[in-house]
C-alpha positions in Angstrom: 77.8 76.5 86.9 77.5 80.1 87.6 80.2 82.2 85.3 83.4 83.1 87.2 86.2 85.9 86.9 89.9 85.1 87.9 92.0 87.6 89.0 94.3 88.8 91.4 94.2 92.7 93.3 97.4 94.0 94.1 98.3 97.4 96.2 100.3 99.4 95.2 101.4 102.8 96.9 101.0 106.1 94.6 105.2 106.5 95.0 105.8 103.2 93.6 103.9 104.1 90.4 106.6 105.3 88.0 108.3 102.4 89.1 105.8 100.0 88.1 105.2 101.2 84.6 109.0 100.9 83.8 108.6 97.5 85.2 105.9 96.7 83.1 107.6 98.1 80.1 110.8 96.3 80.7 108.8 93.0 80.6 108.2 93.2 77.1 104.0 94.2 77.6 101.8 95.3 75.0 101.2 99.0 74.2 98.3 99.8 76.8 95.0 101.6 76.2 93.3 103.5 78.5 89.6 104.5 79.3 87.7 106.5 82.2 85.2 104.0 84.2 82.7 105.2 86.4 81.0 102.5 88.4 77.8 102.9 90.6 76.8 100.4 93.5 74.0 99.6 94.5 71.8 98.8 98.0 69.3 98.6 100.4 70.1 101.4 103.2 70.2 98.4 105.4 72.9 96.8 103.3 70.8 94.0 102.6 72.3 92.6 99.2 75.6 92.9 101.2 74.5 90.8 104.2 73.5 87.9 101.5 77.3 88.3 100.0 76.6 90.1 97.0 77.3 93.5 95.4 75.0 95.5 92.3 76.8 97.5 90.4 76.2 99.5 87.0 79.2 100.6 85.3 79.6 103.5 82.7 82.3 102.4 80.0 82.4 104.9 77.3 78.8 104.4 75.7 78.0 101.0 77.1 76.2 100.5 80.3 77.4 97.3 82.0 75.6 95.8 85.2 77.3 93.3 87.1 76.7 91.0 89.8 79.4 89.7 91.8 79.2 86.8 94.8 81.2 88.7 97.6 82.0 87.3 100.8 85.0 86.9 103.1 84.8 83.0 102.6 85.1 83.6 98.9 88.2 82.1 97.0 91.2 84.1 96.6 90.9 83.7 93.0 87.6 83.0 91.3 84.5 84.7 92.7 80.9 84.3 90.7 80.6 87.0 88.6 77.4 87.7 86.1 77.6 90.4 83.8 75.2 92.1 81.0 75.1 94.9 78.8 71.9 97.2 80.1 70.2 100.6 78.8 70.1 103.3 81.3 72.0 104.1 84.5 69.6 102.2 86.6 69.9 98.5 87.6 67.9 95.7 85.1 66.3 93.9 87.3 64.7 91.3 85.0 68.2 91.1 83.9 69.5 90.3 87.2 66.8 87.7 88.0 69.2 85.7 85.6 72.2 85.5 88.1 72.9 84.4 91.6 70.6 87.5 93.2 67.3 86.1 92.0 66.0 84.7 95.3 67.0 87.4 97.2 65.2 90.0 94.5 61.6 90.4 96.3 59.3 93.3 95.4 59.8 94.9 99.1 63.8 95.0 98.3 63.7 96.2 94.8 62.0 99.1 96.0 64.1 99.5 98.3 67.6 99.6 96.4 69.5 102.8 96.3 72.8 104.2 94.5 75.5 103.7 97.7 78.6 104.9 96.5 80.7 104.8 93.2 84.4 104.3 92.3 85.7 106.6 89.6 88.8 105.4 87.9 91.4 106.0 85.0 91.8 102.4 84.1 95.0 101.8 81.8 95.2 98.1 80.8 98.7 96.3 79.8 97.7 92.8 77.4 100.7 90.3 78.3 101.0 87.1 76.5 103.4 84.5 77.1 102.5 81.5 74.8 98.9 80.0 75.3 98.2 82.3 78.6 96.8 85.9 78.3 96.6 88.0 81.3 94.8 91.4 81.4 97.2 93.7 83.5 94.9 96.8 84.6 96.2 99.6 86.6 93.4 101.3 88.1 94.1 105.5 89.8 91.2 107.0 91.1 88.9 107.7 94.2 86.0 106.0 96.1 83.0 108.6 95.9 80.4 108.1 99.2 78.5 111.6 99.5 80.8 113.8 100.4 83.4 111.5 101.6 86.0 109.9 99.0 89.1 108.1 99.6 92.1 107.2 96.5 92.1 104.4 94.7 95.2 102.8 93.4 95.4 99.2 92.4 96.2 96.7 89.7 94.4 94.0 89.2 95.7 90.7 87.0 92.9 88.8 85.0 93.6 86.0 83.9 91.5 85.2 80.3 93.4 82.5 78.8 95.7 80.0 80.9 96.2 78.9 84.4 95.8 80.6 87.2 99.2 79.8 88.5 100.6 82.2 86.0 98.6 85.2 87.6 100.9 84.2 90.6 104.1 83.7 88.6 103.1 87.4 86.9 102.4 88.8 90.5 106.3 87.7 91.9 107.8 89.4 88.8 106.5 92.5 89.2 107.1 92.0 93.3 110.7 91.8 92.7 110.8 95.2 91.0 107.6 96.8 92.9 106.7 96.8 96.5 103.1 95.1 95.7 100.8 93.9 97.9 98.2 91.0 98.1 95.1 92.6 98.3 91.8 90.7 99.3 89.6 93.7 99.5 87.3 94.8 96.7 86.5 97.9 95.7 82.7 97.3 97.0 84.3 96.8 100.2 85.8 99.8 100.2 83.2 101.8 99.3 81.0 100.2 102.1 83.7 100.9 104.8 83.8 104.8 103.3 80.1 105.0 103.6 80.3 103.5 107.3 83.0 105.9 108.7 84.5 103.3 110.7 87.6 103.2 112.1 90.1 100.1 111.6 88.9 97.5 113.8 90.7 94.4 115.0 89.7 91.2 112.6 88.7 88.5 114.3 88.4 84.4 112.8 86.3 84.4 110.5 83.7 81.9 109.9 85.1 79.0 107.6 82.3 78.0 105.7 82.5 74.2 105.0 80.0 71.7 105.0 79.8 67.8 105.4 79.9 67.3 101.6 83.4 69.0 101.3 86.7 66.9 100.9 89.5 67.2 103.1 91.5 69.0 100.6 88.5 71.1 99.9 88.4 71.8 103.7 92.1 72.7 104.1 91.4 75.9 101.4 88.5 76.9 102.9 90.6 77.2 106.4 93.2 78.8 105.2 91.5 81.4 103.2 89.8 82.2 106.5 93.0 82.6 107.9 94.9 84.4 105.4 91.8 87.1 105.3 92.5 87.5 109.4 96.3 88.0 108.6 95.9 90.4 106.1 93.3 92.1 107.7 94.8 93.4 110.7 98.1 95.4 109.2 96.2 98.6 109.6 95.9 98.4 113.3 99.4 96.9 113.9 101.0 100.1 111.8 99.2 102.2 114.2 100.6 100.6 117.2 97.2 98.4 118.4 97.9 95.5 120.4 95.1 93.5 119.2 95.5 94.3 115.7 99.3 92.4 116.7 97.1 89.7 118.9 94.4 88.7 115.9 97.5 88.5 113.2 99.3 86.2 115.4 95.7 84.3 116.3 95.7 84.0 112.4 99.3 82.4 111.9 98.5 80.2 115.0 95.3 79.1 113.1 96.8 78.1 110.0 99.9 76.8 111.5 97.4 74.3 113.3 95.6 73.7 110.1 98.9 72.7 108.8 99.5 70.3 111.2 95.6 69.0 111.3 96.0 68.1 107.5 99.9 66.8 107.8 98.9 63.6 105.6 98.4 65.6 102.4 101.4 68.2 103.0 104.2 66.0 102.2 105.6 68.6 99.4 108.5 70.4 99.9 106.9 73.7 99.0 104.1 73.1 101.9 107.6 72.7 103.8 108.7 75.9 103.0 105.4 77.6 103.9 105.6 76.5 107.7 109.3 77.9 107.6 108.1 81.5 106.6 104.9 81.6 109.1 107.7 80.4 111.7 109.5 83.7 111.1 106.9 86.2 110.9 105.5 84.2 114.3 108.9 85.4 115.6 109.0 88.7 114.4 105.4 89.0 116.1 106.3 87.3 119.6 108.7 90.2 121.6 105.8 92.9 121.0 103.1 90.8 121.8 105.0 89.1 125.2 105.2 92.9 126.1 102.1 93.8 125.9 100.9 90.6 128.2 103.4 92.0 130.3 102.9 95.8 130.8 99.1 95.0 131.3 100.5 92.5 134.2 102.6 95.3 135.4 100.3 98.2 135.0 97.6 96.0 137.1 100.4 96.2 139.8 100.8 99.6 139.8 96.9 100.6 140.4 96.7 97.9 143.2 100.1 97.7 145.3 102.8 99.7 146.9 106.1 100.3 145.7 104.2 102.2 142.8 107.1 104.9 142.3 109.6 101.9 141.1 107.4 99.8 139.4 106.0 103.2 137.6 109.8 103.5 136.2 109.6 100.0 135.4 106.6 100.1 133.4 108.2 103.4 131.5 111.1 101.1 130.4 109.1 98.4 129.6 107.0 100.8 127.1 110.0 101.8 125.6 110.9 98.3 124.8 107.8 97.9 123.3 107.5 100.9 121.0 110.9 99.3 120.1 109.3 95.7 119.3 106.5 97.5 117.5 108.8 99.4 115.4 111.0 96.1 114.2 107.2 94.6 113.4 106.5 97.2 111.2 109.6 97.1 109.4 109.1 93.1 109.1 105.6 94.3 107.6 106.7 96.7 105.4 109.3 94.2 103.9 110.2 92.3 100.8 110.3 88.4 102.5 106.3 89.4 104.0 105.1 90.5 100.7 106.6 87.7 99.1 105.3 85.4 102.4 101.9 86.6 101.5 101.8 86.2 97.9 103.1 82.8 98.3 100.8 81.8 101.0 97.5 82.9 98.5 99.3 80.4 95.7 99.9 77.9 97.9 96.1 77.6 98.8 94.6 78.4 95.7 97.5 76.0 92.9 99.9 74.9 95.8 102.0 71.7 94.6 99.8 69.5 97.5 96.7 70.5 95.5 98.0 68.1 92.6 100.2 65.6 94.2 99.9 62.5 92.4 101.0 59.8 94.9 98.7 58.0 95.2 98.0 57.7 98.8 98.2 61.5 99.3 95.5 61.7 96.5 93.3 59.4 98.6 93.5 61.5 101.8 93.1 65.1 99.7 90.0 63.1 98.3 88.7 61.8 101.6 85.2 63.2 102.9 86.5 65.8 106.0 84.2 64.4 108.3 86.3 61.3 108.4 89.2 63.2 108.5 88.1 65.4 110.8 86.7 62.8 113.2 90.0 60.9 113.3 91.9 63.8 114.2 89.9 65.1 116.7 90.1 61.5 118.2 93.7 61.2 117.8 94.8 64.6 119.6 92.1 64.6 122.4 93.6 61.1 123.4 97.0 63.1 123.8 95.9 65.8 125.7 93.8 63.4 128.2 97.5 61.1 128.5 99.7 64.5 129.4 97.2 66.2 131.0 96.9 63.5 134.0 100.3 64.7 135.3 100.0 68.2 134.9 101.4 69.1 138.4 104.5 66.9 137.6 105.5 68.5 134.3 108.1 71.2 133.7 107.0 74.4 132.4 108.1 73.7 128.7 106.1 70.3 128.8 103.1 72.6 130.1 103.8 74.9 127.3 103.8 71.9 124.7 100.1 70.5 126.3 98.9 74.7 125.7 99.6 74.3 121.8 98.0 70.9 121.7 94.7 72.2 123.5 94.7 74.7 121.5 95.0 73.1 117.8 92.4 70.8 118.9 90.3 74.1 119.9 91.0 75.3 116.6 90.1 71.9 115.1 86.6 72.0 117.1 85.8 75.5 115.3 87.1 74.4 112.0 85.2 71.3 111.6 82.0 72.2 113.5 80.1 71.9 110.3 81.1 68.8 109.0 79.0 67.8 112.6 75.7 69.0 112.1 72.5 69.0 114.2 71.7 70.0 117.6 73.2 67.4 119.8 76.1 67.9 118.2 75.9 71.4 118.5 75.3 71.0 122.0 78.2 69.0 122.4 80.6 71.0 121.0 80.1 74.1 122.8 80.9 72.1 126.1 83.6 70.8 124.1 85.1 74.0 123.1 83.9 75.7 126.0 86.3 73.2 128.5 88.7 73.4 126.1 89.0 77.6 126.2 89.0 77.4 130.4 92.0 74.4 130.0 94.2 76.2 127.4 93.4 79.7 129.3 94.7 78.2 132.6 97.8 76.6 130.4 98.8 79.7 129.0 98.5 81.6 132.3 101.0 79.5 133.6 103.3 80.0 130.6 102.8 83.7 130.8 104.3 83.2 134.4 107.2 81.5 132.5 107.7 84.3 130.4 107.5 87.0 132.8 110.2 85.5 134.7 112.5 85.2 131.8 111.6 89.2 130.9 112.4 90.4 134.6 115.2 88.3 134.9 116.5 90.0 131.7 115.3 93.5 133.5 117.6 92.9 136.1 120.4 91.6 134.8 120.0 95.2 132.5 119.4 97.3 135.8 122.8 95.6 137.3 124.5 97.1 133.9 125.3 93.2 132.5 128.6 92.9 134.5 130.6 95.9 135.7 130.7 98.3 132.5 127.2 100.5 133.7 125.6 102.3 136.6 123.9 99.7 138.8 120.2 101.1 139.1 119.0 99.6 142.6 115.5 101.2 142.2 114.6 99.2 138.9 116.1 96.1 140.3 114.4 96.1 143.4 111.3 96.4 141.3 112.2 93.9 139.3 112.3 91.6 142.1 109.2 92.6 143.5 107.6 91.4 140.1 109.3 88.1 140.2 107.9 87.8 143.6 104.5 88.5 142.7 104.7 86.3 139.6 106.2 83.2 141.7 103.1 83.6 143.6 100.3 83.1 141.6 101.6 79.6 140.3 100.0 77.3 142.9 96.8 78.9 142.6 97.1 79.0 138.3 97.8 75.2 138.8 95.1 74.3 140.9 93.2 75.8 138.3 94.5 73.8 135.7 94.3 70.8 137.2 90.5 71.4 137.5 89.8 72.4 133.9 91.9 69.6 132.7 89.8 67.3 134.9 86.0 68.7 133.5 87.7 68.4 129.7 88.3 64.5 130.4 84.9 64.2 131.0 82.9 65.7 128.0 82.0 63.7 125.4 83.0 63.8 121.8 80.5 65.8 119.4 82.1 64.1 116.5 80.5 60.4 117.2 
């Protein structure tokens, strides 16, 4: 098994550094030691090492030169990564030494010839040894810059590296520090920061990440792989939300929905209190995001009507009011994401994935489920949930809006499950059937989603009418706004019959698709 490092990375704002240092001193940690470290990262011009999931760096640490190969990638564990570190001579990579690492299969003569320095990190590292019984953790505060040519960006992060003890001790220390200092769990490595600077890209939405499980995984291992991908997607969309980009908020909600779907799919092994508490925390965050997302969707709908319909002045005024409400909703979201509650949720989520109570539940039945091959668990869940959709979808026209919404949620969970478990059922026939299955589910989910949007828009419109009428007699009546809201209600109601027919057709198509898990 390759050597591994076990560490947590935490982002800290420069303004919070004095507070962090006071917290470290208050908790009685040993005297720190400081040193300057410069690390140069190597790759080919087209980033072949990065694409293979590796980084190669040469670090100057005093007089020493250390070559480090790390196995990176978005699907890596949150705590442990494969790492090969060797002392070398000189400032260039030692290829012979690198052949004794995970890089060996990629080190062709052509690739080696094309290796060149890409960027560097230059930091002042202050190390605080933290000891508690048999546990020893190295708390390292890095302050410096990432430099790529003429581009540079500041770097302020805390690394908690486990030297001896259990991984749960890392999270315990992170929580202790987080009570005093606004620390945020970071899933970005220094290498990822360097590549981002090199490419000069603006923040982009982080969509659902590949899970990377195989049919060799146990049920517990599969859940960890899925949950890690969801957490990466959730955290990765924070920068876009801070600048008010709707797609960032949408993708964070997708990550939440996928994670909550995973908790449902794996419920037989999640019987512990800690897992129930996580579900509660995720419901809170979902609630904080909902209002802003509903207004995003509604505004898009109203904007299209303004472009194509009569009564433009009234609808345009209403659109202005909706955008004001949206700005207020986004301010609330940014406040939630800046809160201790959110930071604690993210840290608790990571701890739950890696060392949660569910991972060591000794109950015989739960353990048997956890260690069961994922292939059997996936097939059972897909079969059971598809049966429910087929049963309830037969009477789609008779269902109330709330029942249709529940059916949509069921369809969404099955689609996520089909994506999560894709690699558990390899082969051309299974892959072709899965693509047909997912396409049919997406169409059903989209039409049911549109029906749900109509229902949500009706509620929002009713609120607008009430607001326009002054909520009674205390305020001045705004007849133009009330008229526009009424027109909106009419437009939305007129869509229902057509969308319902589309949903029934989508259900009939889905009911005929063959399972890919047999």
